[in-house]
C-alpha positions as CSV (number, residue, x, y, z in Angstrom):
1,M,13.5,6.3,-0.9
2,F,16.8,5.6,0.9
3,E,19.0,4.8,-1.9
4,S,21.3,7.8,-1.9
5,L,21.6,7.2,1.7
6,S,22.3,3.4,1.4
7,T,25.0,3.8,-1.5
8,R,27.0,6.6,1.1
9,L,26.9,4.4,3.9
10,Q,27.8,1.4,1.9
11,D,30.6,3.3,0.5
12,V,32.0,4.1,3.9
13,F,31.7,0.3,4.6
14,K,33.5,-0.5,1.9
15,T,36.6,1.7,2.7
16,L,36.9,0.3,6.1
17,R,37.3,-3.4,4.7
18,G,40.7,-2.4,3.7
19,E,41.5,-1.8,7.0
20,S,43.0,-4.8,9.2
21,R,41.5,-3.3,12.7
22,L,39.8,-0.5,14.0
23,T,41.8,2.5,15.1
24,P,40.7,6.1,16.4
25,E,41.7,7.6,13.0
26,N,39.8,5.2,10.8
27,I,36.5,5.7,13.0
28,E,36.7,9.4,13.1
29,A,37.2,9.3,9.2
30,A,34.1,6.9,8.8
31,L,31.9,9.2,11.1
32,R,32.7,12.3,9.1
33,E,31.2,10.5,6.1
34,I,28.5,8.9,7.9
35,R,27.7,12.5,9.3
36,L,27.6,14.0,6.0
37,A,25.5,11.1,4.4
38,L,22.8,11.5,7.3
39,L,22.6,15.4,6.6
40,E,22.5,15.3,3.1
41,A,19.7,12.6,3.5
42,D,17.9,15.8,5.4
43,V,18.0,13.9,8.5
44,N,17.5,16.3,11.6
45,F,20.8,17.8,12.8
46,K,20.4,17.2,16.1
47,V,19.5,13.8,15.5
48,V,22.6,13.3,13.3
49,K,25.0,14.5,16.4
50,A,23.4,12.2,18.8
51,F,23.4,9.4,16.4
52,V,27.2,10.0,15.5
53,D,28.0,10.2,18.9
54,R,26.5,7.1,20.1
55,V,28.2,5.5,17.2
56,R,31.6,6.9,18.6
57,D,31.2,5.8,22.1
58,R,30.5,2.1,21.1
59,A,33.3,2.3,18.3
60,M,35.7,3.4,20.6
61,D,34.8,0.6,23.1
62,A,35.3,-2.0,20.7
63,V,39.0,-0.3,20.1
64,T,39.6,-0.7,23.8
65,N,37.9,-3.7,24.4
66,K,38.9,-6.5,21.9
67,D,36.4,-9.1,23.0
68,T,33.6,-6.7,22.6
69,L,32.8,-8.0,19.0
70,R,35.2,-10.9,18.6
71,G,35.4,-12.3,15.0
72,L,34.0,-9.4,13.0
73,G,36.2,-7.3,10.9
74,P,36.6,-3.5,11.0
75,S,33.9,-2.7,8.5
76,Q,31.7,-5.4,10.1
77,E,32.0,-4.0,13.5
78,V,31.0,-0.7,12.4
79,V,28.0,-2.1,10.3
80,K,26.9,-3.8,13.5
81,I,26.9,-0.5,15.6
82,V,25.4,1.7,12.9
83,R,22.4,-0.8,12.5
84,D,21.7,-1.5,16.3
85,E,21.9,2.6,16.8
86,M,19.8,3.2,13.6
87,V,17.1,0.7,14.8
88,A,17.4,2.6,18.2
89,L,16.6,6.0,16.7
90,F,13.0,4.6,16.0
91,G,12.5,3.4,19.3
92,N,10.7,0.2,20.5
93,A,7.7,0.2,18.6
94,E,6.6,-2.3,16.5
95,G,4.4,-0.7,13.9
96,G,0.8,-0.9,13.0
97,L,-1.9,-0.2,15.6
98,Q,-1.5,-0.5,19.4
99,A,-4.1,-3.2,21.4
100,T,-7.2,-1.7,22.6
101,T,-9.9,-3.0,24.4
102,K,-12.4,-0.1,22.8
103,R,-15.3,-1.3,20.8
104,P,-15.6,0.5,18.4
105,R,-11.9,1.2,17.9
106,V,-12.0,5.0,16.4
107,I,-9.0,5.9,14.5
108,L,-8.4,9.7,13.8
109,M,-6.5,10.3,10.4
110,L,-4.5,13.8,10.8
111,G,-2.6,15.7,8.6
112,L,-2.1,18.8,6.0
113,Q,-3.9,19.0,2.9
114,G,-2.0,16.6,0.1
115,A,-0.5,14.5,2.5
116,G,-2.5,11.7,1.4
117,K,-5.4,11.4,4.3
118,T,-8.1,9.9,1.9
119,T,-6.1,7.4,0.1
120,T,-4.2,6.4,3.5
121,S,-7.8,6.0,5.3
122,G,-8.5,3.2,2.1
123,K,-5.2,1.7,2.5
124,L,-5.9,1.4,6.2
125,A,-9.2,-0.1,5.5
126,M,-7.9,-2.6,2.9
127,W,-4.9,-3.7,5.8
128,L,-7.8,-4.0,8.5
129,K,-9.7,-6.4,6.3
130,T,-6.8,-8.6,6.0
131,Q,-6.4,-8.9,9.6
132,G,-10.0,-9.7,9.9
133,K,-11.7,-6.3,11.1
134,H,-15.1,-4.8,9.6
135,P,-14.2,-1.1,9.0
136,L,-16.1,1.7,8.6
137,L,-15.2,4.7,7.1
138,V,-16.3,8.7,7.1
139,S,-15.4,12.0,6.1
140,T,-15.6,14.9,8.0
141,D,-14.0,17.0,5.3
142,V,-16.6,19.3,4.0
143,K,-14.7,22.4,3.0
144,R,-12.4,20.8,0.2
145,P,-14.6,20.1,-3.0
146,A,-15.3,16.6,-3.7
147,A,-13.3,15.1,-0.5
148,I,-16.7,13.3,0.7
149,Q,-17.1,11.6,-2.8
150,Q,-13.2,11.0,-3.2
151,L,-13.5,8.9,-0.1
152,N,-16.6,7.2,-1.0
153,V,-15.0,6.2,-4.4
154,V,-11.9,4.8,-2.5
155,A,-13.9,2.7,0.0
156,E,-16.1,1.1,-3.2
157,K,-12.5,0.0,-4.3
158,V,-11.9,-1.6,-1.2
159,G,-15.2,-3.0,-0.6
160,V,-16.2,-1.4,2.7
161,R,-19.1,0.8,4.1
162,V,-19.1,4.7,4.3
163,H,-20.8,6.8,6.8
164,D,-22.4,9.6,4.8
165,P,-25.7,11.3,5.7
166,A,-27.3,12.9,3.1
167,G,-27.0,17.0,3.7
168,E,-25.1,16.5,7.1
169,M,-21.9,19.1,6.5
170,N,-21.1,19.0,9.9
171,P,-17.9,17.6,10.9
172,V,-18.4,16.6,14.4
173,T,-21.6,15.6,13.9
174,R,-20.4,13.3,11.0
175,A,-17.9,11.8,13.0
176,K,-20.2,11.1,16.1
177,G,-23.0,9.5,13.8
178,A,-20.3,7.2,12.2
179,V,-19.4,5.9,15.9
180,A,-23.3,5.3,16.5
181,E,-23.8,3.6,13.3
182,A,-20.7,1.3,14.2
183,T,-22.1,0.7,17.3
184,T,-25.6,-0.3,15.9
185,L,-24.5,-2.7,12.9
186,G,-21.8,-4.1,14.4
187,F,-18.3,-2.5,12.9
188,D,-15.4,-2.9,15.1
189,V,-13.4,-0.1,13.3
190,V,-14.2,3.4,12.6
191,I,-11.6,5.3,10.5
192,V,-12.2,9.0,10.5
193,D,-10.8,10.9,7.2
194,T,-10.6,14.5,8.8
195,A,-10.0,17.8,7.1
196,G,-6.4,19.3,6.2
197,R,-5.2,22.7,5.5
198,L,-2.5,23.9,3.3
199,H,-0.9,25.1,7.2
200,I,-2.4,24.8,10.5
201,D,-4.4,27.0,11.5
202,D,-6.6,27.4,15.0
203,E,-10.2,26.7,13.3
204,L,-8.7,23.6,12.2
205,M,-7.3,22.5,15.5
206,A,-10.7,23.6,17.1
207,E,-12.5,21.2,14.8
208,L,-10.0,18.5,15.5
209,V,-10.3,18.6,19.3
210,A,-14.3,18.7,19.0
211,I,-14.2,15.5,16.7
212,K,-11.7,14.0,19.3
213,N,-13.9,14.8,22.1
214,V,-17.0,13.0,20.6
215,T,-15.3,9.9,19.5
216,D,-13.0,9.2,22.1
217,P,-10.4,7.9,19.5
218,S,-7.8,4.9,20.1
219,D,-5.5,6.2,17.6
220,L,-4.7,9.5,16.4
221,L,-2.1,8.8,13.1
222,F,-0.8,11.8,11.7
223,V,-0.1,11.2,7.6
224,A,2.8,12.7,6.6
225,D,4.1,13.2,3.2
226,A,7.9,11.7,3.3
227,M,8.6,13.8,0.5
228,T,8.3,17.0,2.2
229,G,11.2,16.1,4.7
230,Q,11.6,18.3,7.6
231,D,8.8,20.3,7.3
232,A,6.7,17.1,7.7
233,I,8.3,16.5,11.2
234,K,7.5,19.8,12.3
235,S,3.9,19.6,11.2
236,A,3.7,16.4,13.1
237,G,4.9,18.1,16.6
238,E,2.5,21.1,16.1
239,F,-0.2,18.4,15.6
240,N,0.9,16.2,18.7
241,A,1.2,19.6,20.9
242,Q,-2.1,20.9,20.1
243,V,-4.4,17.9,19.5
244,G,-2.0,14.7,20.6
245,V,-0.5,12.2,17.9
246,T,0.0,8.6,18.7
247,G,1.3,7.5,15.4
248,V,2.9,8.8,12.0
249,V,2.0,7.0,8.8
250,L,4.7,7.9,6.4
251,T,3.6,8.0,2.5
252,K,5.1,8.0,-0.6
253,M,8.5,5.8,0.8
254,D,8.7,4.9,-2.7
255,G,9.9,8.3,-4.2
256,D,13.0,9.8,-4.4
257,A,13.0,11.7,-1.2
258,R,16.2,11.4,0.9
259,G,14.8,9.9,3.8
260,G,15.3,12.1,6.6
261,A,11.7,12.4,7.9
262,A,11.7,8.7,8.4
263,L,15.3,8.8,10.2
264,S,13.9,11.8,12.4
265,V,10.5,11.5,13.3
266,V,10.5,9.3,16.4
267,S,13.3,11.3,18.0
268,V,11.7,15.0,17.0
269,V,8.1,14.5,17.5
270,G,8.5,11.7,20.0
271,V,5.9,9.6,18.6
272,P,6.4,6.0,16.7
273,I,5.9,5.3,13.0
274,A,2.8,3.1,12.6
275,F,2.5,2.5,9.0
276,V,4.5,3.3,5.9
277,G,2.9,3.5,2.2
278,S,5.3,2.4,-0.5
279,G,3.1,2.7,-3.9
280,E,0.0,3.6,-5.3
281,R,-2.0,0.4,-5.0
282,L,-4.4,-0.1,-2.1
283,E,-2.3,-2.7,-0.7
284,D,0.7,-0.6,-0.3
285,L,0.5,0.1,3.2
286,E,2.5,-1.7,5.7
287,P,2.9,-1.9,9.5
288,F,6.5,-0.3,10.1
289,H,9.4,-2.6,11.2
290,P,12.4,-0.7,12.1
291,E,14.9,-3.7,11.5
292,R,13.5,-4.4,8.3
293,V,14.0,-0.7,7.1
294,V,17.4,-0.5,8.5
295,S,18.4,-3.8,7.1
296,R,17.5,-2.2,3.5
297,V,19.4,0.9,4.0
298,L,22.4,-1.1,4.9
299,G,22.1,-3.2,1.8
300,M,21.3,-6.5,3.9
301,G,17.6,-7.0,2.1
302,D,14.3,-7.6,3.8
303,V,13.7,-11.5,3.4
304,L,10.7,-11.3,6.1
305,S,8.9,-8.4,4.1
306,L,9.8,-10.4,0.9
307,I,8.0,-13.6,2.7
308,E,5.1,-11.7,3.9
309,R,4.2,-10.7,0.4
310,A,4.6,-14.0,-1.3
311,E,2.4,-15.4,1.5
312,A,-0.2,-12.8,0.5
313,A,0.1,-13.5,-3.7
314,I,0.7,-17.1,-3.2
315,D,-2.1,-19.5,-2.9
316,V,-0.3,-22.4,-0.7
317,A,-1.9,-25.3,-2.7
318,D,-0.3,-23.7,-5.9
319,A,3.1,-23.5,-4.2
320,E,2.6,-27.3,-3.0
321,R,1.9,-27.9,-6.9
322,L,4.8,-25.8,-8.2
323,E,7.4,-27.5,-5.2
324,E,6.4,-31.0,-6.7
325,K,6.5,-30.0,-10.3
326,I,10.0,-28.9,-9.7
327,R,11.0,-31.6,-7.7
328,S,10.0,-34.2,-10.5
329,N,11.4,-31.9,-13.5
330,D,8.2,-30.9,-14.8
331,F,8.3,-26.8,-14.7
332,T,6.9,-25.8,-17.9
333,L,6.6,-22.2,-20.0
334,E,3.1,-22.4,-18.5
335,D,4.1,-22.5,-14.9
336,F,6.9,-19.8,-15.7
337,R,4.1,-17.3,-16.6
338,D,1.8,-18.2,-13.8
339,Q,5.0,-17.0,-11.6
340,L,5.3,-13.9,-13.3
341,K,2.0,-13.3,-12.7
342,T,2.6,-13.9,-9.2
343,I,5.5,-11.7,-9.0
344,R,3.4,-8.9,-10.4
345,K,1.0,-9.3,-7.4
346,M,3.9,-8.8,-4.8
347,G,4.6,-5.2,-6.4
348,P,6.8,-3.2,-8.3
349,L,10.3,-5.3,-9.1
350,E,12.2,-2.8,-7.9
351,Q,10.9,-2.9,-4.3
352,I,11.2,-6.6,-4.5
353,M,14.6,-6.5,-5.8
354,G,15.3,-4.2,-2.9
355,M,14.4,-6.7,-0.5
356,L,16.7,-9.5,-1.5
357,P,19.8,-9.4,0.4
358,G,22.9,-7.7,-1.3
359,M,20.5,-6.2,-4.3
360,G,19.5,-2.9,-2.4
361,N,21.8,-0.6,-4.0
362,L,20.2,-0.5,-7.2
363,K,22.6,2.0,-8.6
364,A,25.1,-0.7,-9.2
365,L,22.7,-2.7,-11.0
366,A,22.2,0.5,-13.5
367,E,22.3,-1.4,-16.7
368,N,20.1,-4.3,-15.3
369,K,17.5,-2.6,-13.6
370,P,14.6,-4.6,-13.1
371,D,12.2,-3.8,-16.3
372,E,8.3,-4.3,-16.1
373,K,7.8,-4.2,-19.9
374,Q,10.5,-7.1,-20.2
375,I,8.0,-9.1,-17.9
376,T,5.0,-8.0,-20.2
377,R,7.1,-9.0,-23.4
378,I,7.5,-12.4,-21.8
379,E,4.0,-12.9,-21.0
380,A,3.2,-12.1,-24.4
381,I,5.6,-14.4,-26.3
382,I,4.4,-17.2,-23.9
383,G,0.5,-16.3,-24.8
384,S,1.4,-16.3,-28.3
385,M,2.2,-20.2,-28.1
386,T,-0.1,-23.3,-28.3
387,P,-0.8,-25.1,-24.8
388,E,1.3,-28.0,-26.4
389,E,4.2,-25.6,-27.1
390,R,3.7,-24.3,-23.7
391,R,4.0,-27.8,-22.0
392,K,6.9,-29.1,-24.4
393,Q,9.0,-26.1,-25.7
394,H,11.4,-28.4,-27.3
395,I,8.8,-29.0,-30.7
396,I,9.2,-25.3,-30.9
397,N,11.3,-25.2,-34.7
398,G,12.2,-22.2,-36.6
399,S,8.8,-21.8,-38.2
400,R,7.1,-21.8,-35.1
401,R,9.3,-19.6,-33.3
402,K,8.5,-17.0,-36.3
403,R,5.0,-17.5,-35.7
404,I,5.0,-16.9,-32.2
405,A,6.8,-13.8,-32.6
406,K,4.6,-12.3,-35.0
407,G,1.5,-13.4,-32.8
408,S,3.4,-11.5,-29.7
409,G,5.0,-8.5,-31.8
410,T,8.1,-9.2,-30.7
411,S,11.2,-10.7,-32.8
412,V,12.4,-14.1,-33.2
413,E,15.5,-13.2,-31.1
414,D,13.3,-12.4,-28.6
415,V,11.5,-15.6,-28.7
416,N,15.3,-17.3,-29.0
417,R,16.4,-15.5,-25.7
418,L,13.4,-16.7,-24.0
419,L,13.6,-20.1,-24.7
420,K,17.3,-20.2,-24.3
421,Q,16.6,-18.7,-20.5
422,F,14.1,-21.0,-20.0
423,V,16.1,-24.1,-20.5
424,Q,18.8,-22.6,-18.3
425,M,16.2,-22.1,-15.6
426,Q,14.9,-25.4,-16.1
427,K,18.5,-26.8,-15.2
428,M,18.9,-24.2,-12.5
429,L,15.5,-25.4,-10.9
430,K,16.5,-29.1,-10.9
431,S,19.7,-28.4,-9.1
432,L,17.8,-26.5,-6.4
433,G,15.2,-29.3,-6.1
434,G,13.0,-28.3,-2.6
435,M,14.2,-24.6,-2.6
436,A,10.3,-24.1,-4.1
437,G,9.0,-24.2,-0.7
438,L,10.4,-20.9,-0.2
439,A,8.6,-19.3,-2.9
440,G,5.1,-20.1,-0.8
441,G,6.6,-18.6,2.4
442,G,5.0,-20.6,5.3
443,K,6.6,-20.8,8.5
444,G,10.0,-22.8,7.7
445,A,10.7,-20.1,5.6
446,R,9.9,-17.3,8.0
447,R,11.9,-18.9,10.8
448,S,15.2,-19.1,8.6
449,A,14.8,-15.4,7.8
450,M,14.3,-14.6,11.6
451,Q,17.0,-16.4,12.3
452,M,19.4,-14.5,9.7
453,L,18.0,-11.3,11.4
454,R,18.7,-12.4,14.8
455,N,22.2,-13.6,13.6
456,R,22.6,-9.7,12.0
457,G,22.0,-8.6,15.9
């Protein structure tokens, strides 16, 4: 989503690298470009003005007080200031759900039709399950055709229960009944997928207020399609004024929208971003972390999120076995195939690449952009080998290569290329030794990543 903004901002920083020191002139030149970049990204113009003014004030202080940011070059000084102020745009919220003692916890999912409330309800249920919770879902959208059925389908995929009393089509009664069922059966969270409209109307608002009154929700999450930009912010503001909103969930953050909604919502609406949806999978919902998003925008990567995804995808025992194999120089094509499957579980390659420091700007990697089909071809080639060939790639002669190519639907050149790259990888892994520990995440990797994040601040 932030690719265009990230490119523009990084171009500004590159220009400053040629300067020996910060001056009022090069600060103003940089601010002009930053202002344009933010406006083109569809950030609210009032937010842009306040942001640029704060950056100017801090940068001018750095010019006046030479000791303020000692040891940093001009571009590094501006990057630090821009990073700090962008994080400040999102407020102090850490993302996710706020602590509450209410049981069951009731979460109302609010938003206009088409924003993705039903799918997000399922994703939130999936996230809650990973937190050890037992959610119950209910739909109060009785007017949209198949809305209740859609929630049932999503819930089945997640593996959670739905409150769906046969013949009951009163939204308020359905919501109240779900809370009663959760209390009786011991569910600790109720997620209410409320109705939406193409636009805000009095009937919808009255219905939502009535549901709020009978369920006493802990959280009122406004689900906004990030692709709609400032229109999403306007709708969130109106819902907040009439019903009350405790947090925003931005969906379709993996799309090609300009990102202005994410950077504007906290300042304009006055409520924090709780979650962001970054893909179509039910696992693609994560608590919003301002520092991580800003790091991605500024091309610094997001090592903590990368480690969290690795921890979710990689079994600790498997990671330890892999590390031992690498240490003993026993890494085989079979192990390589298993690692490719693990990478697939972590999410789309573009997202993973964007979390690596220095790799966020994929335009600079246009010709080498991650190719999911390439992974499929590699898996097919390895799958066409015999178990012995996968363990001892040096026995693969010319006739074996032809057989493998034919069996995998690829060419002999593809097989040769894979074997050559694998030998190079073995050498690299042998020289890196214990670096395999990072792949499994763990406390050590997390501590290192957090230290990196603190150092940037």
